[in-house]
C-alpha positions as CSV (number, residue, x, y, z in Angstrom):
1,M,12.3,-21.8,-28.1
2,R,12.4,-18.1,-28.7
3,I,12.4,-15.1,-26.2
4,G,10.2,-12.1,-26.0
5,T,8.0,-9.8,-24.1
6,V,4.2,-9.3,-23.7
7,T,3.7,-5.4,-23.5
8,Y,2.0,-5.8,-20.2
9,N,3.8,-4.2,-18.3
10,L,7.1,-3.9,-19.0
11,A,6.5,-2.3,-22.7
12,K,3.1,-0.7,-22.1
13,S,4.3,2.8,-22.5
14,W,6.5,2.1,-25.5
15,D,5.3,2.7,-29.1
16,I,6.3,0.2,-32.1
17,P,9.5,2.2,-33.0
18,T,10.5,1.7,-29.1
19,I,9.4,-1.8,-28.8
20,I,11.5,-2.5,-32.0
21,K,14.6,-0.7,-30.8
22,N,14.5,-2.1,-27.4
23,C,13.8,-5.5,-28.3
24,S,16.5,-5.5,-31.2
25,K,19.2,-3.8,-28.3
26,T,18.4,-6.7,-25.9
27,G,18.0,-9.8,-28.2
28,F,14.3,-10.4,-27.6
29,E,12.9,-11.8,-30.9
30,G,9.2,-11.2,-30.3
31,V,6.3,-9.4,-28.7
32,E,2.8,-9.9,-27.8
33,L,0.9,-6.6,-28.1
34,R,-1.4,-6.3,-25.3
35,T,-4.4,-4.2,-26.3
36,T,-4.9,-0.6,-24.5
37,H,-1.2,-0.1,-24.5
38,A,0.8,2.6,-26.1
39,H,1.6,0.8,-29.0
40,G,-1.9,1.4,-30.5
41,V,-2.5,-2.0,-32.4
42,E,-6.4,-1.7,-31.7
43,L,-9.5,-2.5,-33.7
44,A,-10.0,1.0,-34.9
45,L,-6.9,0.9,-37.3
46,S,-7.7,1.4,-40.7
47,K,-6.6,-1.0,-43.2
48,S,-3.5,1.1,-44.2
49,E,-2.6,1.7,-40.8
50,R,-2.5,-2.3,-40.2
51,E,-0.4,-2.3,-43.4
52,T,2.2,0.1,-41.6
53,V,2.4,-2.1,-38.7
54,R,2.8,-5.2,-40.5
55,K,5.7,-3.5,-42.5
56,Q,7.5,-1.8,-39.4
57,F,7.8,-5.5,-37.9
58,A,8.5,-7.0,-41.2
59,D,11.3,-4.8,-41.6
60,S,12.9,-5.4,-38.2
61,P,14.5,-8.1,-36.5
62,V,11.7,-8.4,-34.1
63,S,8.3,-10.4,-34.8
64,I,4.7,-10.0,-33.4
65,A,4.4,-13.4,-31.4
66,G,0.7,-12.3,-30.8
67,L,-1.8,-10.0,-30.1
68,G,-3.1,-10.2,-26.2
69,S,-6.7,-9.4,-25.8
70,V,-9.0,-9.4,-23.0
71,Y,-12.0,-11.5,-24.4
72,E,-13.5,-14.0,-22.0
73,Y,-16.6,-16.1,-22.1
74,H,-17.9,-17.1,-18.8
75,S,-20.6,-14.2,-18.3
76,T,-24.1,-15.4,-17.3
77,D,-25.5,-13.2,-20.0
78,P,-25.8,-14.6,-23.3
79,A,-25.8,-11.3,-25.0
80,E,-22.1,-10.6,-23.4
81,V,-20.7,-13.8,-24.5
82,R,-21.9,-13.1,-28.0
83,S,-20.4,-9.9,-27.6
84,N,-17.1,-11.3,-26.7
85,V,-17.1,-14.1,-29.4
86,E,-17.8,-11.5,-32.3
87,G,-15.0,-9.1,-30.6
88,S,-12.6,-12.0,-30.7
89,K,-13.4,-12.8,-34.7
90,E,-12.7,-9.0,-35.3
91,Y,-9.6,-9.3,-33.1
92,I,-8.5,-12.3,-35.4
93,K,-9.1,-10.1,-38.9
94,L,-6.8,-7.5,-37.2
95,A,-4.0,-10.2,-36.6
96,A,-4.1,-11.5,-40.0
97,D,-3.8,-8.0,-41.2
98,V,-0.9,-7.0,-38.8
99,G,0.9,-10.4,-39.3
100,S,0.4,-11.8,-35.9
101,P,0.3,-15.6,-35.8
102,G,-2.2,-15.8,-33.0
103,I,-4.4,-13.9,-30.5
104,K,-4.6,-14.6,-26.7
105,V,-7.7,-15.0,-25.1
106,R,-8.6,-16.0,-21.6
107,P,-11.1,-17.5,-19.3
108,N,-11.4,-14.8,-16.0
109,N,-13.8,-16.2,-13.8
110,A,-16.6,-18.8,-12.7
111,P,-19.7,-17.5,-11.7
112,D,-20.5,-18.8,-8.1
113,E,-24.2,-19.0,-9.0
114,V,-23.6,-21.3,-12.1
115,P,-22.3,-25.0,-11.5
116,L,-18.5,-24.9,-12.6
117,A,-19.0,-27.8,-15.2
118,A,-21.7,-25.7,-17.1
119,T,-19.3,-22.6,-16.9
120,L,-16.5,-24.6,-18.3
121,E,-18.7,-26.1,-21.1
122,Q,-20.0,-22.8,-22.1
123,I,-16.3,-21.3,-22.2
124,G,-15.3,-24.2,-24.4
125,R,-18.2,-24.1,-27.0
126,A,-17.8,-20.4,-27.3
127,L,-14.1,-21.1,-28.1
128,R,-15.0,-23.6,-30.6
129,E,-16.6,-20.9,-32.8
130,V,-13.7,-18.5,-32.2
131,A,-11.1,-21.3,-33.1
132,Q,-12.8,-22.2,-36.1
133,F,-13.2,-18.5,-37.2
134,G,-9.3,-18.4,-36.4
135,S,-8.6,-21.0,-38.8
136,D,-10.1,-19.7,-41.9
137,Y,-7.7,-16.5,-41.4
138,G,-4.8,-18.6,-40.4
139,V,-4.6,-17.3,-36.9
140,E,-4.1,-19.6,-33.9
141,V,-6.2,-18.9,-30.9
142,R,-4.3,-19.5,-27.3
143,L,-6.2,-19.8,-24.3
144,E,-4.4,-18.2,-21.3
145,V,-4.3,-20.2,-18.1
146,H,-5.7,-17.2,-16.2
147,G,-8.6,-16.6,-13.7
148,R,-10.3,-16.8,-10.6
149,I,-11.0,-20.7,-10.4
150,T,-10.4,-20.9,-14.3
151,C,-6.6,-20.6,-13.7
152,N,-6.6,-24.0,-12.4
153,P,-4.8,-26.5,-15.2
154,P,-7.5,-29.4,-14.8
155,N,-10.2,-26.5,-15.5
156,I,-8.2,-25.4,-18.7
157,R,-8.1,-29.0,-19.7
158,T,-11.6,-29.4,-19.6
159,I,-12.5,-26.2,-21.5
160,L,-10.1,-27.4,-24.2
161,D,-12.2,-30.7,-24.5
162,H,-15.3,-29.0,-24.7
163,A,-13.9,-26.7,-27.5
164,D,-12.3,-29.9,-29.4
165,H,-10.5,-27.8,-32.1
166,W,-7.1,-28.2,-33.5
167,N,-6.8,-24.2,-33.6
168,L,-7.2,-23.7,-30.0
169,K,-4.1,-23.8,-27.9
170,A,-2.9,-23.4,-24.5
171,C,-0.9,-20.6,-23.2
172,W,0.9,-21.4,-20.1
173,N,1.0,-18.7,-17.6
174,S,3.6,-19.7,-15.0
175,N,1.0,-19.5,-12.0
176,E,1.4,-20.6,-8.7
177,S,-1.7,-22.8,-9.1
178,D,0.4,-24.6,-11.6
179,I,2.5,-26.4,-8.6
180,G,0.8,-29.3,-7.0
181,P,0.7,-30.5,-3.7
182,D,4.2,-32.5,-4.2
183,G,5.9,-29.1,-5.2
184,T,6.0,-30.2,-8.8
185,I,4.1,-28.9,-11.8
186,R,4.5,-32.5,-13.1
187,Q,0.7,-33.5,-13.1
188,N,-0.5,-29.9,-14.4
189,F,2.0,-29.9,-17.1
190,N,1.1,-33.2,-18.3
191,L,-2.7,-32.2,-18.6
192,L,-1.7,-29.5,-21.0
193,K,1.7,-30.2,-22.4
194,H,0.5,-31.5,-25.8
195,D,-1.5,-28.3,-26.4
196,I,0.8,-25.7,-25.6
197,G,1.2,-22.8,-28.3
198,L,2.4,-19.9,-25.9
199,V,4.5,-19.5,-22.7
200,H,4.1,-16.6,-20.4
201,M,7.0,-16.2,-17.8
202,T,6.9,-14.0,-14.8
203,D,9.8,-13.2,-12.8
204,L,12.6,-16.0,-13.6
205,A,14.4,-15.0,-10.3
206,N,11.6,-16.1,-8.3
207,P,12.9,-19.0,-6.2
208,G,9.3,-20.3,-5.6
209,Y,8.5,-21.4,-9.2
210,P,10.1,-24.6,-10.6
211,W,11.3,-23.0,-13.7
212,R,14.0,-25.5,-14.5
213,E,11.3,-28.1,-14.3
214,L,9.1,-26.1,-17.0
215,F,11.9,-25.8,-19.3
216,S,12.7,-29.1,-18.9
217,G,9.1,-30.1,-19.9
218,L,9.0,-27.6,-22.7
219,R,12.4,-29.0,-24.2
220,S,10.9,-32.8,-23.7
221,I,7.5,-31.8,-26.1
222,G,9.9,-29.9,-28.6
223,Y,8.4,-26.7,-27.9
224,K,9.6,-24.3,-30.4
225,G,7.5,-21.3,-29.7
226,F,7.7,-18.1,-27.8
227,C,8.3,-17.7,-24.2
228,L,7.5,-14.0,-23.2
229,A,8.3,-12.3,-20.4
230,E,5.0,-10.8,-18.3
231,V,6.7,-8.7,-15.9
232,P,6.3,-5.2,-14.3
233,E,8.1,-1.9,-15.7
234,S,11.6,-1.3,-14.9
235,A,13.2,1.9,-14.3
236,E,16.3,0.4,-16.4
237,P,14.5,-1.7,-19.0
238,L,17.4,-2.6,-21.4
239,R,19.4,-3.7,-18.4
240,F,16.5,-5.8,-16.8
241,M,16.0,-7.2,-20.2
242,R,19.6,-8.2,-21.0
243,Y,19.7,-9.9,-17.6
244,Y,16.3,-11.6,-18.1
245,R,17.3,-13.1,-21.5
246,A,20.7,-14.2,-20.0
247,L,18.8,-16.2,-17.3
248,W,16.4,-17.6,-19.8
249,M,19.2,-18.7,-21.9
250,E,20.6,-20.6,-18.8
251,L,17.3,-22.3,-17.9
252,C,16.7,-23.3,-21.5
253,N,19.9,-25.4,-21.8
254,P,20.0,-28.8,-19.8
């Protein structure tokens, strides 16, 4: 497993040189560049600007772990869903150009006026098209376990099954909704374990989340991808990142 960070929110005000410098100093190996943040890796970049981004990371010890989009596919307006699908495709092209192995997308809601089963199928169908497009560019699509109602792992499982595409993976998001009535994540982890392509971590010092169980599960499936810190800003980011990495290393080891 490899440790990295999401720019949301720890690194949201850092440009690319600062991301590379701070991650290098603290042993963070990768970064998910979430849209709208100061790094500026957005669709508006020209071909030469995209190549510059690629080279900055290629010449450093820090990898782009992924690009974090906010594309979503639950709307009751077909035109809005189509806009998000086409936007996802452009984001896949951006990822390929800058050397990102994947993009993160999300479900974000389930409209009350539509049966849940229909919404989950709609999201899955849209994602099948996005995942197929991504496969043509060598870019993996990671579905974040996210959103009102849709953050429940059984609903993510249903979406993945409707999509039915090898290039669509789950982004485990370390939500409280992962925890079942028995106080463990066992049942929900087992639903998604064969499809986990990325892991987001919140505060590792939170005693309410079964972190050791999560990392035991990740070891059991031979997970070798990125575990990304998705945490608030810190007044002492380098100090925080060093402590965070030290705790992560302890959790990674049995």
